[in-house]
N, C-alpha and C positions, 0 to 999 in steps of 0.2 A: 523417299521423296515426300516432301511436305508442301502444303499449299501456302503460297506466299502472295500477299496482296500487294499490287503495285502501288507506288507512292507518287504524289504530286508534291512539288516543292513550293513552300510559301514564299512570296516575294518579299515578305517583311523580315523573316528570320532566316538565319543561315542553318541549313540542314535540319529544319523542323518538319518532320513528315506529316502530311495530311493524306488520308487514305481514300482512294477511290474503290469502294467495295465492289464495283461492277467489273473491274479488270483483275482477273485472277490468272496467274501463271504458275507453272510447275518448276521449282528449283530445288536444289538440295542444299541443306544447311545442317551443321552439326548440332546435336541436342545439348542441353545443359549437362545432362548426365554424362555424355561423352566427353565434354570438356573437363568435367570433374575427374573422370577416369584418367585423362591425359595428364592432368595435374598430379594425380597420384603416381603415375608412371615417372614423371619428372623428378618427384621427390626421392625416388630410389628406394632402397631397402628400408631405410630408417623412417618411420612414420613421424618422428619428431622433427625431422628436417623439412622446413617449409621454404620453397623457393621465394626469394624476395621479389625478383623482377619477372620471373616466368609464372605469373599467376593468372587465374581466370579473369578475363576482361569482362566488365559489366557494361561496356559501350553498346548502344543499340544495334541490333542486327540490321543488315542492309534492307531487309524487307520483313513484313509481318505476315504471319500465317494463322493467328488465332485471334480473330476480332471479338471483343466483348463490347456490348452496349448496355449501360445501366440507365434505365428510364424510370422517372418518377412522375406521378400524375396526381394532381389535386391534393397535395400534402397540406393538411390543416391541423394546427395545434393551438389550443387555447387553455388558459389556466383561470381558476377562480381567484379573485382578489378580495380581501377584506378591506373595508374602509371604515373610518371612524366618523361617527355622527356627533357633531358638537351642538349642544343645546344650552339654553340659558334658563336657569332655575328662577322662578318668580319670587321665591322666598328670600334668598340672600343675594340675588343678582350676580352670582359668580358662575363663570363658565366651567363646565365639566364635560367630560367625554366618555362615551361608552362605545364598545366594539360590537357591531351587529353581526349577524350571520352573513355569509357571502352574498353580496347583492349585485356584483358586476363580474363580467368576464372579459379578460384581456386576451386578444388574439395575437399570438406571436408569429404564427405562420398562416397565411390566408391564400389557399388554393394555389400552391406553388407547383409548377410543372417544368420539366426539362429533361435533358439526357446528358450523359457523360460517356465518352468513348475511350477505348484503350489507345494509348499512344498520344493522348492529348491532356493538357492541363486545363481543368475547369476551375475558375476562381469565382468565389462568391464575395461581392463587394457591397459596401454600404456603411453608413455612419454608425456610431455606437448606438446600440438598441434597435438596430434595423432588423435583426433576426439572423445574422450571419452564422453565429455559433449554433443557434437553435436548428438551422437547416442542416448544418454538418452533423449535429447530433441525431437528427431525424434520419438522415441517410445512413448513419453508422449504427442504427438500431440502439441508440442510447436514450430513447424515449419510450416509456411504457406503451404497449400496443393499444391498451384501452383508451389512451389519451391522444394518440396520433391517428388522424384519419388520412385516407389516401392509399396509394399502392406504389410499390417499388418492384421492378422487374429487371432481371438480367437475361439478356437475349430472349426477351419475350416471355420468360417464365417467372413465376412468383419466387421472390428471393426470401427464403426462410432464414430466421435469425441464427439457427444452428450452423447452417452453411456459411452465412456471412461472417461468422466468427472466425472460421478457419481460412477463408480466402481473402480476408481483409486485415488491415491494421489501422490503428488510430493514433495519431501523434498529438498529444495535448499541447496547449499553449505554453505551459510552464515546462521547463527542462527538469524532469524528475529523475535524478541519477544519484548513484552512490558516490560521495565526494572523493573517497580515497582510492578508488579504482582508476587505473589508467584507461585511456581510450581503447586500446587494444583489448584489455581485460574486460571492459564493459561489453564490447561487441562479442568477445569470445563466450562470455557467460550467456549472452542472448542466443548465440549459436547453439550452446549446449541445451538450452531450453527448447528452441524452435526446431532444430534439426534432429533427425532421428538417430538413435544410438547405432543403427546399422551403418551409418556413414562414418568412415574412419576419422580419427582425430586429425590426421594430416589434411584430409579434404575439408574438414571444418575450419582448420586454420587457413587453408587456401581461400575458402569463401570469405573469411574475415579479412584477409589481406587484400582480396579483390575489392571488398566493400570499402576498406580504408582508402584505397586508390580512387574508387568511384566518388567517395565523399570529399576527396581532397584533404585528407587528414594524415597524410604520411608523416609530415614533420611533427605532428602532435601525438603520434601513436603511443609513445612511451610516457606521455605527460598525464598526471592525475587530473581528474575532472575538477576538483577543488570546490571550495565553498567560501563562506565569509571569513573563516579563519585559516584557510589554506589556499595558497595561490595555485591556480590551475590553468585550464585552457580558456580561450577567449569566448565571448558570447556567441559569436557565429559558429565556432567549432562545437560548443555545447549543443547548439541547435541541430547541427548536422549529426552529432552523435545520437541525439534523441530520435532523429529520423532513422538512423542506421539500425538501432536496436529493434525497430519495428518492421524493417524491410529485410532483415537478415534471411528470412525464408522466402523472399521474393513474392510478396502477396499480389494477387490480381487487382485488388482495390486498395488504395491508400487514401485515408482521410487525414487532413491536417487542420488544426484550429489555429489560424494566424501564425504561421511558421516564421514570419519576418518580424513579429512584434518585438520591440526593444533592440533591434539590430540597426547598425549604420547601413548606409546605402550599398556599400561594397559587399558587406557580409550578407545582406538581404539578397542581393543579386546572385551571389554564389550559392545560397541556399536554393533559390528558385531554379538556377542552372542545374543543380543536382536533381531537383524534382523533375526537370525536363528530361534528363537522361533516364531517370527511373521510368517515366511515362513511355519513352521511346523503347525501353526494353520490353514493353508489352503490358503495362499496368494502366489502370484507370486512376488518375490522381485528381482528387477533389479537395480544395482547400478554401478557407476563408482568408481574406486579406483586407487590411484597412484602407491603405492608399498606396498602390504600387507606383514606382517610379516609371519614367519613360522606357528605361532599359528593361525593366521587369515586364512591362506591358507587351514588349516585343516577344516575350517568351510564352505568353499565355495564348491558348487556343480558343477558349470559350469563356464568356463572362455572364454572370447573373448579378444584376444590381437589385438590391432590396431596399425598400423604404417602409418601415413599420410593418414588416411581415408580408409585404406585397411585392410582386415582381414589377419593376419599372423598365427593365431591359434584359433581354436574354439573346445571346448570339455571339458571333465573332467580334473581337475588338476592331476588325477592319470595317465593320458596319456601323461603328459608333458615329462617325462624321455624318453619314447619310441619315441615320436615325434622328439625330438631334436637328439636322437641317430640315428634315421633313416635319419635325415637331415645331419648328419656328425659332429654334435657338441654335444656330450654327456654331460649331466650335471654331474659335479663331485660330489662325495659323500659328505654329510654333508654341502652342499651349498644350499641356498635358491633357489628354482626352479624359482620363479618369478623374483628375482633379476638377476639370470643368463639369463633368457629370455629377460628381459628389456635391460640388458647390451649388449647382442648379437644384439638385434634389433637396438639399438643406433649405434653400430659399423657398422652394415650393412647400416644404413641410411647415414653414412658418407662416404661410399664407392662409387665408380663411378656407379655401377649398382643399388645402393640402395637396397631395400628389395624385388625387383622383384622376385629373386630366391626363397626367403622364401614364398612369396605370391603364386607363382606357385606351390611350393612343398606342401603347405597347401591344395590347391585345389585338387591336385592329391591324397594326403594322406587322405583327407576327403572322396573322392569318393571311394577309396579302402576300407576304414573303413565302409562306408555306404553299400557297396556291401557285405561285409563279415559278418555284423551283423545288426540287426534291431535297428538303433539308433533313429529313429523318434518316438516320443511319440504317444501313442494311447489315444484317449479320447472316453469315452463310452457314453457321453451325448452331445446333441446338445447345442448350446449356450443358447437357451431359457430354456431348461430343467436344465442346470447347474446353471444358475442364479436363477431360481425359487427354486431349491433345496438349493442353497447357502443362499437365503433369509430365507427359512424355518428353517435353522440351526443357524440363528443369524447374518450372514454376511449382510452388508448393512442394518443395523437396520432402517435407515430412510425410506427404501423402503419396509418395512414389510407389503406389501399389496398383494392382489391376482394377480397372474401372468396374463399378457395380451398376446394377440397373438404376439404383437411386443415386442421384448426384451427391446427396449428403453423405453417402457411404464411401465416396471416393477418397476422402481424406479423413484421417483419424481425428477424434476430438482432441487428444493430446499426443504430442510427438514422442513422449518418453513414458516409461512406467514410473510408478510413484517413488521407487527407491532411487532411481536416477535423478528425479527432480529433487528429492531430499538431499542427495549428495551434492548437487550443484548449488542448491540454496545454502547449505551449510558452509560450503567452501567460500561462496561469495561473502556471506556474513562474517566469517572468520577473517578473511582477507581484508575486508573494509575495517573491521574492529582492530585488527592487529596493527594497523597503521595509525591508529589513534589511541596509543597506550595510556594517554593522560586520563581518559575516561575511567578505565579500570583502576588506574593508580589512585585516583581520587576516592573511589569506593573502597579500595583496599586500605587506604590511609584512614578513612573514617572508621572502618571496622577495627583496625589495629589501635587507633587512638582510644576508641571506646573500650576495647578490651584492656588496654593498659590502665586506663582510669579505674575500671572495675577491679582489676587485679590489685592495684595499689590501695584502692579505697577499702576493699574487703580482704585485706591481706591476712591469711592464715586464721580464719574464723575458728573460735573455740566451740566447745560443745555446751556452753552455758545457755540459759534462757535468752540472754541477749544475743548470743551467737545464732540461735534459732531464728529470732526475729530478723537479724541481719541477713541470714540465708534467704528468707522470704523476699526481702528487698532486692537482693542480688539476682535471684532467679527471675523475678518479675521484670526487672529492668533489662536483663540479658535477653530474655525471650522477646520482649517488645522491640529491642534494638535490632534483632535479626529481621524483623518485619519492616522497620523504618528504613533500614539501609537498602531495602529492595526497591525503594521508590525511584531509584535511578533507571529502572526498567521502563518507567512510564513513557518517556519521550521516544523510546526506540521505535515502537510501532506507530506512534502518532506522526513521527517524521517519515516513516516508510509507508504510511497508509496509502498515499496516492500512487506511489510506485507499485505497491501491491495491487491496487485497483486497476491500474493501467495494464499490468501484466496478466492478471487473471481474467480481465474483461475479454481478452482475445485468446484465452486458453494457452498461455505460455506454460502454466503449471497448475496443479490442483490446489485448492485452498487447504485441503488436508495435508498436503506436502509441506506447505508453508508453516502450518501449525505445528507439525511434528518436528521439522527442522529447527524452528524457533525454540522449541523446548530442549532439543538435544544440544544445541549450541550453548545454551545457558548453563548446562549441568557442570562442565569442567570448572568454570569460574566459581560456581557455588560450592563445589567440593573444596577448592583451594581456600576460599574465604572461611568455610566452616571449620576446617582443620586448623587454620591459623588462629581463629578466635578461641576454639576449644583448647588448643595447646597453651595459649597465653593465659587463660583464666582458670583452668581446672586445678592444676597443682598450686598455683599462686594463691587461690582462695582457700585451698585446703579441703576440697570436696572429697567425699568418701567413695570407695568402690574399687580402687586400684585400676588395673589395666582394663578390666571388663567394664567398670564404672565409667572410665574415660571413653571407651568405644561407644557405649550407649549414649553418653552425653554428647559426643560428636555426631552420632546418628540423629539425635533430636535437633541439634543445631542445624544440620544439613536439611532435615525435613522441614524445619521452620523457614529456612532460606527458600526451599523449593515451593512451599505453600505461599509464602509472601511474594515471591517472584511471579507465580502463577496468578495470584490475586491482582497484583498491579498490572500484569499483562492483560488480564480480562478487562480491567477498568480502562486501559488504553484503547481497547476496541470499542468502548462506549463513548468516552468523553472526546470532544473535538479539539480541545486546547490543552496544552501542557499545564499552564497555571491553574486552570480549573481542575485538572486531574490531581495536581499536588494538594490542592485544598481538600478535595474529597478523600484522598488517601490518608492525609494526616488526621482528619476528623474521624474517619471510620476506624483507624488503628487505635485512636484514643478511646473510642467506645469499646473496642475489643479488650483493651487493657482494663477498663473500668469494670467490665462484667466477667473478667477472667477468674475471679475468686480470690484475688490478692487483697483488694480493698474491703471486700465483704464476702463472707462465706456463702456457699450456695444456699444453705438453709435460711439465710437472712435476706436473700434477694427477693423483692416483692414478686408475687405470682404473675403479675402482668408484665414483668420484665424477664422472667426466667427463660423465656425462649431465646433471648439475646445471649444469655449465658452459654447456651449450647451451640450458638452460632459463632461464638468468639474463637478466632483463630489462635489467640494467645492462651486460652484455657488449657488446651490439650498438651502442648509442649511444656507449659508451666507445671501441670500436674505430673507429667512424665519425669521431669528432672527432680521434682520434690520426692517422688517415690523412689527414684534411683538413689537419692541421698539418704532417705529415712527408712528404707524398707528393712534394714538389718535389725531384727528384734533384740539382739544382744547389745546394741549400742544405746547408751543412756544419755539423756540430755538434761534431766533435772534430778539432782540427788539431794536428799536431806534438806538442809537449811536453804538450798536454792529454790525451795518451794515458795519462799517469801519474796523472791527477787522482783516479781511482777506485781507486788502489792505495796500499800503504804508502809508496810513493815520492812521493806527492803533495806532501809537505811539504819535500822536499829543495830546495836552491836551484836556480834556473832554469839557471845555467851547467852544473851537474852533469847536469840533465835533458837538456840539449843534447848533452853528451858521450855519455850513455847512448843517446840517439837516433842519434848517429853510429855507435856500435858496432852497434846493431841494423841500421842501413843496410848496413854492411859485411858483417854476417853473412847478411843476406837478399839481398845484392847488389841492393838497391833503395834509391834515394836518397829519404830522408824528412827534410824540413826542418821548421822551426817553422811554416811556412805550408801544408804539405802536408795535404790533407784525408784523414783516416784513416777517419772514419765519417760517412755521410750519413743523412738521415732514413729512407731506404729500408732501410738496414742495420739501423737501430734497430727498425723494424717486424719485420724478419726475426728479430732477436734476441728480440723479445717474442712471437713466434709468431703475429703478426697477418698471416696470409697466405692464409686460406681465402676470405674475402669482401672485395670492394672496398667503398669507403665508401658507394656508392649502394645496394648490396645490403643493407648493414647498416641503412641508413635505411628501406628497404622492409620489412625484417624487423621493425623496431621498430614501424612503422605497422601491419603485419599482426598483431602481438601485440595491439594495441589493438582491432582488429576481432574477433579471436578471443575476447577476454574479453567483448566486448559480446554475441557470440553465446552464450557460456556464460551470461551474465546473463539473456538472453532465455529460455533453457531453465530457469534457476532460477525465473523468473516463471511459466513454463508449467507446471512440474512441482511447484513448491514453494508455490504460492499457491492451492490448490484450496479452502481455507477450509471444509473438511469434517472432521467427526469420522470416525474409522475404526471 
């Protein structure tokens, strides 16, 4: 037996429940968990079989048993603004400007109070810049505590940010979705994140199918989301999918920032209709909306009108005519109430006194109304009892555990362990990338074209002094190419940043899970690119070492790809725009090549720049492949008369070179013939200053750079994605 609150039916809307908290009756109703169990029974023995029509219904139950009331009082938020002071210089009579320290404060929210109840739609309205989104952010804990003043309470108890994260969801104004996933896959991945692994896959599929029906997305279930280059679902369907991924776990509180923005009237009405059903299922729904149509207004339960951060009206839309009539501006018949109110507010904002008269009138009117009737909602359960009862009925499925003494302990911080999150993140990323093969094809083509040009340009290098110089050029260009071709990793996180911020802000998964899966997903493609480039160039250029030399050469190429990919990924966590990121990547990689030791030996680099030499990512793979090529002490690169090839005597006839060689032999008392080895590969390494690290240490350092930048990327995710206003 569960407690169900009796309903009153609004005369304006069809079947929109308003609750009388004073009338309580005892009735029996199935819990969410029981319904899920029944769905599992219908599915039969095979967990992969999901009934299409016999799915869990998300229609509101006939009566409510778990009332929640979210109250907020005296919310105030202000920011410091800088202003430029323009002054005129007496000397040249020219205007100039300077920026002073913060001298003014802009109030975005000014003493906002109100309440939101489960089963109802609370809409925040106002013109652009009125503070709608700021109020939604304040209620959703997206403003730093030290900046926001006031209090928020749920069922009369202080609402802590940790608890709010797990019992609420926030739908951003922009539809941030993976473009090549279908509607069903998008919701299924959200279910994998939000619902616990203890729930069988068949029941998760049943939850997704029920949500698809609830959102009215059955016809678009198998359609990809789409983007500018791929045709997908409509704007209204995208918006409903955005809502769906955040309500898959059936949160108690749902925040939405202008869910109807950019939609036509029909799509907007369908979205609000979906939100009404969500509210009726036992959720508190709070949203900002710019200018609702007459039909949408009929679905809303409570309104808050804002003007420049102040409340100018708060209450039921049914009270709008009386409110403005008492204010002296009655709403004409057959005119949209919200449009009239917004037009009047804009008109007052442009007047000398602003909306002060309306704000003062609203305060007086609310006090009078509060004294004449009981407008404050009653809640029959404490927060602990309400959340415990909510969990027992299927809300917050991830936290379907025994209630603890502390309400924040009733629900886990994350629904799944880290390895499950990594598996789901990896699968989602691979699925999305697999359907856009052109991205990898372009990168593979760039690597292969570069490899082909290098292979034909440096075809079969000999062991002459010229061949040595050409080897230096080949290795320097090849190693730097591996880093430049990693620049395509830059837009990956920049495009996913706000998806990541939205999902981690409400604990869909850990930041560490995203960082690890991001690295793991990139490794297979890096291996494929590395082995393709190494196989195309190693034997064509005529490099030394046989099979073992090729394997080490491949390992260095792979390590370079890994370090370059990690470096670019780290930069993507810092820079806000793709073009800015490309500019920084190209510039820094050019500096790495400059200080690698190819253009100037380490001993010749000025002491004030030597630190950059050791930070160069190109230095270590460049030295590794050079040592792999020249480490054989029996291999000679300069013999006899080849000693003169790099001097002005290089063009004299060979007989004269032999005579000069004989004279040198007599002077040095050392017999040097045309076949005498003058310089080995080891000698060349010493001449180039490559003596500090052996080739294996260079390889390990290159790999370590990759891990170092991945760790930095994690801290960027940890510190730079709080998704809060300061």
